N, C-alpha and C positions, 0 to 999 in steps of 0.2 A: 506645556511642553513646546520648545521652540526649535526654529530650523538647526540650531547649534547642537543640539541634544541627537537630532537625527543624523547630522553630520558625524558626530562623534561615534555613536553605535555603528554606523556604516563604515567609518573608516577603520574602527577596531576590527569589525569582521573581515573586512579586505586585507586587513594585515595579517589575519590568521590564516585566511585563504593562501596568501603570497608565501607566508612561511610554512606552508605545507602541512600545517596544524589540522586543517578540515578540508576534505578532498572533495566532497559532493560538488561545489560548485564549479570546479574547474574539471571535472569528470567529462561532461560532454564536448571539451575541447581538447582533452590530454588522453591519448590511448593508453599509457601506462597506468593510468586511473581507472579507466572504464574497463579495460582488458576486453574491450569488444572483438578484436581480431581473434585473440584466443578462446573466447566463448564461441564466436561464430565457427572457428575451425574444429572445434571437440565436437559441438553440436551437429555439423554438417557430416562428420565422420560416422556419428552414431546413426544418424538417419540412413546414411548410405548403405550401412552393414544390412539393415532391412531386419535385425534380430529382435528389436523391441516394439513391441505394441503399447506397454504402460510404463510410466515413470512414477515411481513412490518417492516423493519429495519429503526429506526429512529437515525440519527446521521449526524455530519458534520466534515469535516476536517479529522483529525486522528482518530475520532470515527467512521469513515466510509470508507476512502480509503484503510486502511488495508484490511478489510473483503471484500470489493468489489474487490480488485486486486487479493487477494488471491483466493477467490471462481471462478472468471473469469478464472484464469491461470490454476487450475486443476478441472473444472467442470465436465469433462468425468471421473474422479475417484470417483465422490461422487455416493454413493450408497442409498442415500435418494431421496425421491421424492418430499421433501419440495422444493416449489418454492420461491425465494427470491426477494423481492421489495425494492429496497433502495431508501429512501426519504431524500436527503441531503438538498436541498434548499427548503425554504418555498415558492415556486412558486404555485399560487393558481390554475392555469389551470392543471399543472402537478398533484398536489394533488387530485383534481377533478377526473382526468383520471384514476389515479392510485386506488382511492378508488372504481371507478366505475367497476374494475375489480376483486374486492374482496368481499368476504361475511364475516361479522363481526363473524358469527358463527364458521367458519373454519380458522381464521386467527390469528395467534400469532404475537403480536405487541411487538418488542424488541426496547426498548429506551436507548440510550446510550450517557450520558454526564458525564464526570468525575466530573466537578464541581457541576452539577446538576441544574444549571442556564443558560445554554446556551441559548440564546433567540431563535435561530432558531429550534432548538431540543424542546425546551420546548414548543413551539407554536405549533408543529406538534403533540406533546405528547396530549395537551390538545384537539386539534381536534380529534385525534385519540381516546381519552378516550370518547368523547361524541358519536363517531360513535360506539365503542364497546357496550356503555351502562353500567351503574353502575353495574349491576350484573355480568359483565362479567370482571371486572377489576382485581380479583384475578386468575382467570383462564385463561385469554387471554394476559396477560402483564407480561414481564420480564423487569426488570431495571438495567443495568449495570452502576455503579456510584461509588462514593468514599465510602469506608467503614464506615464512621461515619459522614460525614457533607453533607451540601447541601439541597436544596428544595426537589429534587426527592427522596434521601435517606430519608427525614423526612416524604414525603408523603408516600413513599412505606412502611415504618413502620406503619404509622397510619392505612393503609388500608390492610396490610397483603399481599402486592404484593412480589412476588418472586424476589430476587435481586442476582446479583454476584457483586463482589467487584473489583474494579481498584486499585491495590495498590498505595499508595501515590507516592511513587518514580517514577511511570512509566508515563512518559509524554504522552500527546494524540497522537503524531505523531509515537512514538514507541509502542504504545499499542497492535499493532498485536500479542505481546508475552504475552497478557493477555486475561481475557474472551472476550474482544473486538473482538479478533481474532479467540480465541478457541472456544467460544461458538457456533458461527454461523458455524464454520468448522465442528465441531461434529455434529451440527444439519443437516448439508448437507452431512453427512455420511463419512467424511474425517477422516484421522489418524491425532489426534493432538500429539501423541508420534512421529510420524514419523517427523512432522513438527519441534518439539523441538528438536529432534535428530539432523535433519540439522543444527538448530542455535547451538547446542551443539559442534558439530564437528568442526565447525568455531571457536567457542571460545577455544576449546581445542589447536587448531592449532595457535591460537594468544597467548595463554598462554606459550606455548614452543618455540616459534619463537622469536629470538632477534628483537627488534624494527627496527634496520636498514637493517632487511632481510625481514621484513613483507610487502608483496606486496599491501596490503591495505594502508599501512603507505607510501610507496613509491609513490603510486598515490596520496595520498592527499597532500604529500609535492610537488609533481609536480603541481597539481592543484594551491597551494599557490605560487609557484614560477612563474607561467604563468600569475597569477592573473591580474597583471597591464595591460597585452596586451591582454588575452584572457580571459575574464570573462563570456561568455555566453556557457553554457554546455547543449549539446542536448542528451537525452537519446533516443536511436532509438532500439529498440527491432526488431528483425526479426521473430517475431511470433505473431499472432493476440491475442493470448491467453495472452500475456504478455503486451498487449496495455495499461492497467490500471495500470501495474506497472510504466509506464512512469509518469502518473498522481500522484502516491504515491511519487514517486520520486522528483516531483517539489514540491510539500508540503514539503517534508523533507528537501531538499536541501534549498529551498528559506526561510522557516521559521527558520530553525535551524542557518542558516550562515549570512542571511541579517540584520547585526547590526553594528552599530558605524561607518556608512559610508563605511563598507566593503562588501562582498559576491559576490555571482553569480547569474546570470539570468538563471534559469533552464527552458529548453524546453522539450515537449514530442513530439516524433514522432515515426512512425512505418514503417518497411521496409518489403516489398519492395514498399509499396503505396507510401510513402512519397519521394521516389526517383523521382517521378513525381510532387514534389512540392517545396521541400526544397534544394534537392541535388545540384541544379544549385547554390544555395547561398551559401551553405556550401563550394563548390569547389571555387567559382570565386567572391563572395561578401567579405565584411570587414573580414579581417583575426584575429577575436575576438572570435572565437569559438573552443570547444574542444568536438568531438563526442564520446560518450560512447554507443558501441553497446551491445545487449545482444542477443546470439544466444542459440538454443537448438540442442544438437547432435541428439539426436534419438526421433522419434516419433512412436507410436505404428503401424500407417498405414500411410506410405508416400505417398500414391496415386499415383500408376502408370500412366502416361499419354500415352494413348493407341496408337497403329497404327491401323488406320481405313482404310480400302478398300472402298474407295467411288464409285467404279464402273468405267465403261467406260466413256471416255470423260474427266476425269480428269487427268491433267498433273501432274508433281511433283512440290509440293508446299515446296520451299526450308524451310521456318519456321517451317512447319508441321514435316517435316523430320528430323530437328535440334532438335526438343523437343522430338519426338517419342523415347520410351525406358528410357527416365528420369522420375523421379519423381517429384511431387510439393515440396516435401523436399529438393530435390537436386537443384531445380531452386532457391528456398529461399536462400540455402547456397552459390550456385554460385553467385547470386546477392549481397548478403552480401559482399562476397570476392572482387566482383567487384567494390562495392562503396567503401570499405576499401582502395583498391587500388588507385582508383580514387582521394581519399582525400591525400593519402600517397604521390603520385607522385606530388601533387601540394603543398606538404609541409604542410598540414593540419593536427594537431594532431589528432589521435582517437586512442581508446583502445577497448579491447573487454572482456566482461565477459562471459564464456561459460558455460551453465547448460547442463548436460549430459541427461536429460529427465525432462519433466514436471511432477513432482510428489510433494507429500507433503515436503520430505526430501529436494529436491532442491531448493523448495520455503522458507523453514525455513533457510536454508544455505544463499540464495541471500538476503532476508530480514535483516538478522543479519548482513552480510558483509557490505550492504550499510549502516546500523545503525552506525556499528563501523567506517567506513570510515567518516561519517558525523561527529561523536564525535570526530575523531582525528583531522581532517582537521579544525574544530573549534577551537580546543586546539591549533593548529599551528598558527591559525589568531589571538589567543587571543581575541575571543569572547566566550561568554556562549552558546552553542548550544542547551541548554535545557530549555531556556526561551522564550518568545514571547511577549515583551514590546508593539511593535505595535499593535499587535491584542488585548491586554488588554486595551489600550488607546482607541480604536474603541469601545470596549465594554461599556466603561464609556460614550462616547457620545451617544451610542444607548440608554442607560439606561436614560440619561437625556432627550432625545429626546422623548422616550416613556411616560416619566412622564409628560412632557409639552403638548403633543399632544394627549390626551387621547380622545377615541372616543365620540362623544355626547351622545351616548346612555348608557354609564358608569354610 
Protein backbone atom coordinates (compact mmCIF):
# COMPACT_ATOMS: atom_id res chain seq x y z
CA UNK A 1 0.00 0.00 0.00
CA UNK A 2 1.73 3.19 -1.17
CA UNK A 3 1.35 6.89 -0.31
CA UNK A 4 -1.05 7.50 -3.21
CA UNK A 5 -3.56 5.09 -1.68
CA UNK A 6 -3.27 6.94 1.64
CA UNK A 7 -3.86 10.25 -0.09
CA UNK A 8 -6.82 8.85 -2.02
CA UNK A 9 -8.42 7.50 1.16
CA UNK A 10 -7.88 10.72 3.10
CA UNK A 11 -8.99 12.95 0.22
CA UNK A 12 -12.18 10.92 -0.10
CA UNK A 13 -12.90 11.31 3.63
CA UNK A 14 -12.20 15.05 3.61
CA UNK A 15 -14.56 15.41 0.67
CA UNK A 16 -17.33 13.76 2.73
CA UNK A 17 -16.55 16.06 5.66
CA UNK A 18 -16.64 19.14 3.42
CA UNK A 19 -19.96 18.14 1.85
CA UNK A 20 -21.53 17.74 5.29
CA UNK A 21 -22.14 14.01 4.87
CA UNK A 22 -20.13 13.18 8.01
CA UNK A 23 -20.17 15.60 10.92
CA UNK A 24 -17.97 14.36 13.77
CA UNK A 25 -14.74 15.69 12.22
CA UNK A 26 -15.91 19.31 12.19
CA UNK A 27 -17.91 19.15 15.41
CA UNK A 28 -15.06 20.48 17.60
CA UNK A 29 -14.90 23.65 15.49
CA UNK A 30 -18.54 24.02 14.40
CA UNK A 31 -21.09 25.03 17.07
CA UNK A 32 -24.06 24.03 14.90
CA UNK A 33 -22.73 20.45 14.90
CA UNK A 34 -21.64 20.15 18.52
CA UNK A 35 -24.62 22.07 19.92
CA UNK A 36 -22.32 22.86 22.84
CA UNK A 37 -23.98 26.11 23.85
CA UNK A 38 -27.46 24.62 23.75
CA UNK A 39 -26.28 21.65 25.84
CA UNK A 40 -24.52 23.91 28.34
CA UNK A 41 -27.50 26.23 28.71
CA UNK A 42 -30.04 23.48 29.34
CA UNK A 43 -27.79 21.59 31.75
CA UNK A 44 -27.06 24.77 33.69
CA UNK A 45 -30.76 25.58 33.98
CA UNK A 46 -31.48 22.09 35.31
CA UNK A 47 -28.65 22.24 37.84
CA UNK A 48 -29.69 25.69 39.05
CA UNK A 49 -33.25 24.50 39.64
CA UNK A 50 -31.97 22.22 42.41
CA UNK A 51 -34.84 19.81 41.75
CA UNK A 52 -32.90 16.73 40.70
CA UNK A 53 -30.57 14.38 42.52
CA UNK A 54 -30.51 11.66 39.85
CA UNK A 55 -30.46 11.34 36.06
CA UNK A 56 -31.94 8.23 34.45
CA UNK A 57 -30.25 8.11 31.05
CA UNK A 58 -32.00 6.03 28.38
CA UNK A 59 -30.06 5.08 25.28
CA UNK A 60 -28.33 2.14 23.62
CA UNK A 61 -25.20 1.63 21.50
CA UNK A 62 -23.66 4.93 20.47
CA UNK A 63 -26.37 6.81 22.32
CA UNK A 64 -25.03 5.46 25.61
CA UNK A 65 -21.47 4.12 25.37
CA UNK A 66 -19.96 7.56 24.71
CA UNK A 67 -21.35 9.27 27.82
CA UNK A 68 -20.98 6.13 29.95
CA UNK A 69 -17.27 5.82 29.16
CA UNK A 70 -16.66 9.59 29.35
CA UNK A 71 -18.24 10.03 32.77
CA UNK A 72 -16.59 6.87 34.11
CA UNK A 73 -13.15 8.02 32.99
CA UNK A 74 -13.21 11.44 34.67
CA UNK A 75 -15.74 11.02 37.45
CA UNK A 76 -13.32 12.45 40.02
CA UNK A 77 -13.35 15.72 38.06
CA UNK A 78 -17.15 16.03 38.27
CA UNK A 79 -18.24 19.00 40.38
CA UNK A 80 -21.96 18.19 40.34
CA UNK A 81 -23.66 15.89 42.82
CA UNK A 82 -25.92 14.45 40.11
CA UNK A 83 -26.04 10.64 40.19
CA UNK A 84 -26.31 8.92 36.81
CA UNK A 85 -28.13 5.66 36.05
CA UNK A 86 -27.65 4.35 32.51
CA UNK A 87 -30.36 2.03 31.21
CA UNK A 88 -29.25 0.54 27.90
CA UNK A 89 -30.89 -2.86 27.66
CA UNK A 90 -34.65 -3.32 28.22
CA UNK A 91 -34.00 -6.00 30.81
CA UNK A 92 -37.05 -6.21 33.10
CA UNK A 93 -35.16 -7.25 36.23
CA UNK A 94 -32.57 -4.50 35.86
CA UNK A 95 -35.28 -1.93 35.07
CA UNK A 96 -37.26 -2.69 38.22
CA UNK A 97 -34.12 -2.64 40.34
CA UNK A 98 -33.04 0.72 38.92
CA UNK A 99 -36.43 2.39 39.41
CA UNK A 100 -36.55 0.96 42.93
CA UNK A 101 -33.57 3.16 43.81
CA UNK A 102 -35.09 6.33 42.39
CA UNK A 103 -37.86 8.79 43.15
CA UNK A 104 -39.86 10.27 40.24
CA UNK A 105 -39.99 13.64 42.01
CA UNK A 106 -36.21 14.08 42.01
CA UNK A 107 -35.21 12.17 38.85
CA UNK A 108 -34.45 13.73 35.49
CA UNK A 109 -35.09 11.31 32.63
CA UNK A 110 -32.89 11.88 29.58
CA UNK A 111 -33.94 9.82 26.55
CA UNK A 112 -31.56 9.58 23.59
CA UNK A 113 -32.36 8.13 20.19
CA UNK A 114 -31.30 9.87 17.00
CA UNK A 115 -33.96 8.21 14.88
CA UNK A 116 -36.57 8.69 17.57
CA UNK A 117 -37.79 5.14 16.97
CA UNK A 118 -35.15 2.85 18.54
CA UNK A 119 -37.26 0.04 20.00
CA UNK A 120 -35.16 -0.61 23.10
CA UNK A 121 -34.99 3.06 24.06
CA UNK A 122 -38.57 3.91 23.16
CA UNK A 123 -39.83 0.99 25.27
CA UNK A 124 -37.90 2.34 28.26
CA UNK A 125 -39.12 5.86 27.56
CA UNK A 126 -42.75 4.74 27.65
CA UNK A 127 -42.18 2.90 30.92
CA UNK A 128 -40.36 5.92 32.37
CA UNK A 129 -43.14 8.28 31.25
CA UNK A 130 -45.71 6.17 33.08
CA UNK A 131 -43.46 6.08 36.16
CA UNK A 132 -42.99 9.83 36.14
CA UNK A 133 -46.66 10.60 35.61
CA UNK A 134 -48.15 12.90 32.98
CA UNK A 135 -47.79 15.99 35.16
CA UNK A 136 -43.97 15.66 35.24
CA UNK A 137 -43.28 15.14 31.54
CA UNK A 138 -42.47 18.79 30.84
CA UNK A 139 -40.31 19.25 33.92
CA UNK A 140 -38.55 15.90 34.32
CA UNK A 141 -37.85 14.87 30.72
CA UNK A 142 -35.17 15.84 28.21
CA UNK A 143 -35.16 14.31 24.72
CA UNK A 144 -32.01 14.22 22.58
CA UNK A 145 -32.91 13.29 19.02
CA UNK A 146 -33.03 14.37 15.37
CA UNK A 147 -33.77 18.08 14.96
CA UNK A 148 -36.84 17.63 12.76
CA UNK A 149 -38.04 14.05 12.36
CA UNK A 150 -38.86 10.87 14.22
CA UNK A 151 -41.54 9.85 16.71
CA UNK A 152 -39.67 11.19 19.75
CA UNK A 153 -39.24 14.62 18.15
CA UNK A 154 -42.93 14.75 17.22
CA UNK A 155 -44.04 13.68 20.69
CA UNK A 156 -41.74 16.16 22.41
CA UNK A 157 -43.07 19.01 20.27
CA UNK A 158 -46.66 18.04 21.05
CA UNK A 159 -46.02 17.84 24.82
CA UNK A 160 -43.66 20.80 25.10
CA UNK A 161 -40.78 18.62 26.34
CA UNK A 162 -37.31 20.14 26.35
CA UNK A 163 -35.08 18.83 23.55
CA UNK A 164 -31.56 18.93 22.20
CA UNK A 165 -30.67 18.12 18.60
CA UNK A 166 -28.23 15.58 17.21
CA UNK A 167 -27.05 17.07 13.91
CA UNK A 168 -27.99 14.72 11.04
CA UNK A 169 -24.39 14.19 9.85
CA UNK A 170 -23.27 12.87 13.25
CA UNK A 171 -23.77 9.11 13.54
CA UNK A 172 -24.58 7.42 16.81
CA UNK A 173 -21.18 5.86 17.53
CA UNK A 174 -19.52 9.25 16.89
CA UNK A 175 -22.13 11.19 18.87
CA UNK A 176 -20.03 11.85 21.96
CA UNK A 177 -19.17 15.10 20.11
CA UNK A 178 -22.83 16.16 20.24
CA UNK A 179 -25.39 16.71 23.03
CA UNK A 180 -25.30 12.93 23.56
CA UNK A 181 -21.92 13.40 25.24
CA UNK A 182 -21.86 17.11 26.05
CA UNK A 183 -25.19 17.43 27.89
CA UNK A 184 -24.55 14.69 30.50
CA UNK A 185 -20.96 15.90 30.83
CA UNK A 186 -22.09 19.40 31.76
CA UNK A 187 -24.81 17.94 33.99
CA UNK A 188 -22.01 16.10 35.81
CA UNK A 189 -20.09 19.35 36.23
CA UNK A 190 -17.41 18.57 33.65
CA UNK A 191 -15.86 20.99 31.16
CA UNK A 192 -17.24 20.50 27.67
CA UNK A 193 -14.92 23.25 26.43
CA UNK A 194 -11.85 21.30 27.52
CA UNK A 195 -13.31 18.14 25.98
CA UNK A 196 -13.82 19.81 22.60
CA UNK A 197 -10.41 21.50 22.91
CA UNK A 198 -8.75 18.09 23.15
CA UNK A 199 -10.59 16.96 20.03
CA UNK A 200 -9.67 20.19 18.23
CA UNK A 201 -5.99 19.75 19.08
CA UNK A 202 -5.96 16.35 17.42
CA UNK A 203 -7.88 17.76 14.46
CA UNK A 204 -5.38 20.63 14.11
CA UNK A 205 -2.50 18.16 14.13
CA UNK A 206 -4.14 16.06 11.43
CA UNK A 207 -4.79 19.11 9.28
CA UNK A 208 -1.13 20.20 9.27
CA UNK A 209 0.53 16.76 9.08
CA UNK A 210 1.15 15.04 5.72
CA UNK A 211 -0.89 11.84 5.45
CA UNK A 212 2.20 9.65 5.14
CA UNK A 213 3.54 11.01 8.46
CA UNK A 214 0.29 10.89 10.41
CA UNK A 215 0.68 8.22 13.15
CA UNK A 216 -3.05 7.45 13.11
CA UNK A 217 -2.89 6.73 9.39
CA UNK A 218 0.25 4.63 9.83
CA UNK A 219 -1.56 2.55 12.47
CA UNK A 220 -4.62 2.17 10.23
CA UNK A 221 -2.48 1.07 7.31
CA UNK A 222 -0.71 -1.49 9.50
CA UNK A 223 -4.03 -2.91 10.69
CA UNK A 224 -5.14 -3.30 7.07
CA UNK A 225 -1.79 -4.79 6.02
CA UNK A 226 -2.03 -7.47 8.70
CA UNK A 227 -5.78 -8.06 8.34
CA UNK A 228 -5.55 -11.44 6.65
CA UNK A 229 -3.42 -12.83 9.46
CA UNK A 230 -4.32 -10.78 12.54
CA UNK A 231 -7.98 -9.78 12.56
CA UNK A 232 -8.58 -9.74 16.33
CA UNK A 233 -7.87 -6.42 18.01
CA UNK A 234 -7.71 -6.21 21.81
CA UNK A 235 -8.17 -2.82 23.49
CA UNK A 236 -6.50 -3.09 26.91
CA UNK A 237 -6.29 0.05 29.07
CA UNK A 238 -4.15 -0.09 32.19
CA UNK A 239 -6.65 1.99 34.14
CA UNK A 240 -9.98 1.02 35.68
CA UNK A 241 -11.32 4.44 34.77
CA UNK A 242 -10.76 3.63 31.08
CA UNK A 243 -12.40 0.20 31.27
CA UNK A 244 -15.57 1.41 29.51
CA UNK A 245 -13.50 2.97 26.72
CA UNK A 246 -12.87 -0.64 25.72
CA UNK A 247 -16.62 -1.23 25.32
CA UNK A 248 -16.98 2.00 23.34
CA UNK A 249 -14.08 0.89 21.10
CA UNK A 250 -15.71 -2.50 20.49
CA UNK A 251 -18.84 -0.85 19.09
CA UNK A 252 -16.93 1.78 17.11
CA UNK A 253 -14.52 -0.69 15.54
CA UNK A 254 -16.98 -3.54 14.98
CA UNK A 255 -19.96 -1.60 13.66
CA UNK A 256 -17.90 0.75 11.50
CA UNK A 257 -15.60 -1.75 9.79
CA UNK A 258 -17.44 -5.10 9.75
CA UNK A 259 -18.88 -5.03 6.24
CA UNK A 260 -18.62 -6.71 2.84
CA UNK A 261 -16.89 -9.76 4.30
CA UNK A 262 -14.20 -7.53 5.81
CA UNK A 263 -13.52 -6.23 9.28
CA UNK A 264 -11.90 -7.03 12.59
CA UNK A 265 -13.09 -8.68 15.79
CA UNK A 266 -12.63 -6.15 18.62
CA UNK A 267 -12.24 -7.30 22.22
CA UNK A 268 -12.07 -5.32 25.46
CA UNK A 269 -9.79 -6.13 28.38
CA UNK A 270 -8.28 -4.20 31.28
CA UNK A 271 -4.83 -4.36 32.81
CA UNK A 272 -3.55 -5.56 35.12
CA UNK A 273 -6.67 -7.65 35.85
CA UNK A 274 -6.76 -9.47 32.52
CA UNK A 275 -3.14 -10.47 32.72
CA UNK A 276 -4.72 -13.20 34.80
CA UNK A 277 -7.26 -14.16 32.13
CA UNK A 278 -6.13 -13.60 28.52
CA UNK A 279 -2.41 -12.78 28.62
CA UNK A 280 -1.57 -16.46 28.22
CA UNK A 281 -3.79 -16.57 25.13
CA UNK A 282 -2.28 -13.37 23.73
CA UNK A 283 1.24 -14.76 24.16
CA UNK A 284 0.89 -18.42 23.17
CA UNK A 285 -2.51 -18.78 21.52
CA UNK A 286 -3.26 -18.31 17.82
CA UNK A 287 -1.16 -15.50 16.34
CA UNK A 288 -4.23 -13.66 15.09
CA UNK A 289 -4.29 -10.69 17.48
CA UNK A 290 -2.98 -7.15 17.82
CA UNK A 291 -3.11 -5.62 21.30
CA UNK A 292 -3.74 -1.90 21.78
CA UNK A 293 -2.69 -0.66 25.21
CA UNK A 294 -3.94 2.58 26.77
CA UNK A 295 -1.93 4.05 29.63
CA UNK A 296 -2.15 7.11 31.88
CA UNK A 297 1.11 8.86 32.77
CA UNK A 298 0.00 10.92 35.77
CA UNK A 299 -2.74 10.54 38.40
CA UNK A 300 -3.54 12.98 41.22
CA UNK A 301 -2.74 10.47 43.96
CA UNK A 302 -0.63 7.46 42.92
CA UNK A 303 -1.19 5.81 46.37
CA UNK A 304 2.05 4.86 48.07
CA UNK A 305 2.50 1.24 49.15
CA UNK A 306 3.45 1.59 52.84
CA UNK A 307 6.23 0.00 54.81
CA UNK A 308 4.63 -1.52 57.92
CA UNK A 309 6.37 -2.81 61.00
CA UNK A 310 4.30 -5.81 62.06
CA UNK A 311 6.31 -6.27 65.22
CA UNK A 312 8.38 -9.05 66.73
CA UNK A 313 8.10 -12.55 65.35
CA UNK A 314 7.77 -11.49 61.74
CA UNK A 315 10.59 -12.31 59.41
CA UNK A 316 11.39 -10.54 56.17
CA UNK A 317 8.68 -11.14 53.58
CA UNK A 318 10.32 -10.86 50.19
CA UNK A 319 7.25 -9.77 48.22
CA UNK A 320 6.35 -7.18 50.88
CA UNK A 321 9.84 -5.69 50.75
CA UNK A 322 9.85 -5.61 46.96
CA UNK A 323 6.65 -3.57 46.81
CA UNK A 324 7.26 -1.17 49.71
CA UNK A 325 8.18 2.32 48.60
CA UNK A 326 6.50 1.97 45.21
CA UNK A 327 2.99 3.22 44.40
CA UNK A 328 -0.07 1.60 42.87
CA UNK A 329 0.55 3.73 39.79
CA UNK A 330 4.17 2.50 39.60
CA UNK A 331 2.94 -1.08 39.77
CA UNK A 332 0.38 -0.62 36.99
CA UNK A 333 2.97 1.02 34.75
CA UNK A 334 5.55 -1.69 35.47
CA UNK A 335 3.01 -4.43 34.76
CA UNK A 336 1.99 -2.75 31.51
CA UNK A 337 5.60 -2.62 30.37
CA UNK A 338 6.11 -6.24 31.40
CA UNK A 339 3.04 -7.34 29.42
CA UNK A 340 4.15 -5.40 26.36
CA UNK A 341 7.61 -6.95 26.65
CA UNK A 342 6.16 -10.46 26.97
CA UNK A 343 4.18 -9.99 23.75
CA UNK A 344 7.01 -8.30 21.89
CA UNK A 345 9.53 -11.04 22.75
CA UNK A 346 7.05 -13.59 21.40
CA UNK A 347 6.60 -11.62 18.18
CA UNK A 348 3.02 -10.60 18.99
CA UNK A 349 2.24 -7.10 17.69
CA UNK A 350 1.19 -4.45 20.20
CA UNK A 351 1.03 -0.66 20.33
CA UNK A 352 0.36 1.93 23.01
CA UNK A 353 -1.62 5.17 23.19
CA UNK A 354 -0.54 7.25 26.20
CA UNK A 355 -2.69 9.82 27.95
CA UNK A 356 -0.80 12.38 29.99
CA UNK A 357 -3.60 12.39 32.57
CA UNK A 358 -7.28 11.64 33.00
CA UNK A 359 -9.14 14.86 32.30
CA UNK A 360 -11.65 16.23 29.84
CA UNK A 361 -9.06 17.48 27.34
CA UNK A 362 -7.27 14.13 27.21
CA UNK A 363 -10.56 12.26 26.76
CA UNK A 364 -11.64 14.57 23.94
CA UNK A 365 -8.33 13.90 22.20
CA UNK A 366 -8.64 10.13 22.71
CA UNK A 367 -12.21 9.87 21.38
CA UNK A 368 -11.34 12.00 18.38
CA UNK A 369 -8.16 10.07 17.59
CA UNK A 370 -10.04 6.77 17.71
CA UNK A 371 -12.82 8.20 15.51
CA UNK A 372 -10.38 9.42 12.85
CA UNK A 373 -8.44 6.14 13.00
CA UNK A 374 -11.69 4.26 12.41
CA UNK A 375 -12.77 6.48 9.52
CA UNK A 376 -9.38 6.28 7.80
CA UNK A 377 -9.05 2.52 8.28
CA UNK A 378 -12.49 2.05 6.76
CA UNK A 379 -11.53 4.21 3.78
CA UNK A 380 -8.39 2.12 3.22
CA UNK A 381 -10.51 -1.05 3.36
CA UNK A 382 -13.00 0.38 0.86
CA UNK A 383 -15.91 0.06 3.27
CA UNK A 384 -18.25 2.80 4.43
CA UNK A 385 -17.40 3.32 8.12
CA UNK A 386 -20.49 5.45 8.71
CA UNK A 387 -23.39 3.09 8.02
CA UNK A 388 -24.66 -0.10 9.68
CA UNK A 389 -26.78 -2.16 7.28
CA UNK A 390 -26.73 -5.23 9.52
CA UNK A 391 -28.20 -3.27 12.41
CA UNK A 392 -30.88 -1.78 10.17
CA UNK A 393 -31.85 -5.21 8.86
CA UNK A 394 -32.26 -6.44 12.43
CA UNK A 395 -34.62 -3.54 13.11
CA UNK A 396 -36.78 -4.57 10.16
CA UNK A 397 -37.18 -8.11 11.51
CA UNK A 398 -37.88 -6.78 14.99
CA UNK A 399 -40.60 -4.49 13.64
CA UNK A 400 -42.19 -7.38 11.76
CA UNK A 401 -42.12 -9.63 14.82
CA UNK A 402 -43.60 -6.94 17.05
CA UNK A 403 -46.41 -6.44 14.57
CA UNK A 404 -47.15 -10.17 14.34
CA UNK A 405 -46.87 -10.92 18.05
CA UNK A 406 -48.92 -8.25 19.74
CA UNK A 407 -49.89 -8.86 23.33
CA UNK A 408 -53.38 -10.38 23.78
CA UNK A 409 -54.24 -7.37 25.96
CA UNK A 410 -53.73 -4.91 23.09
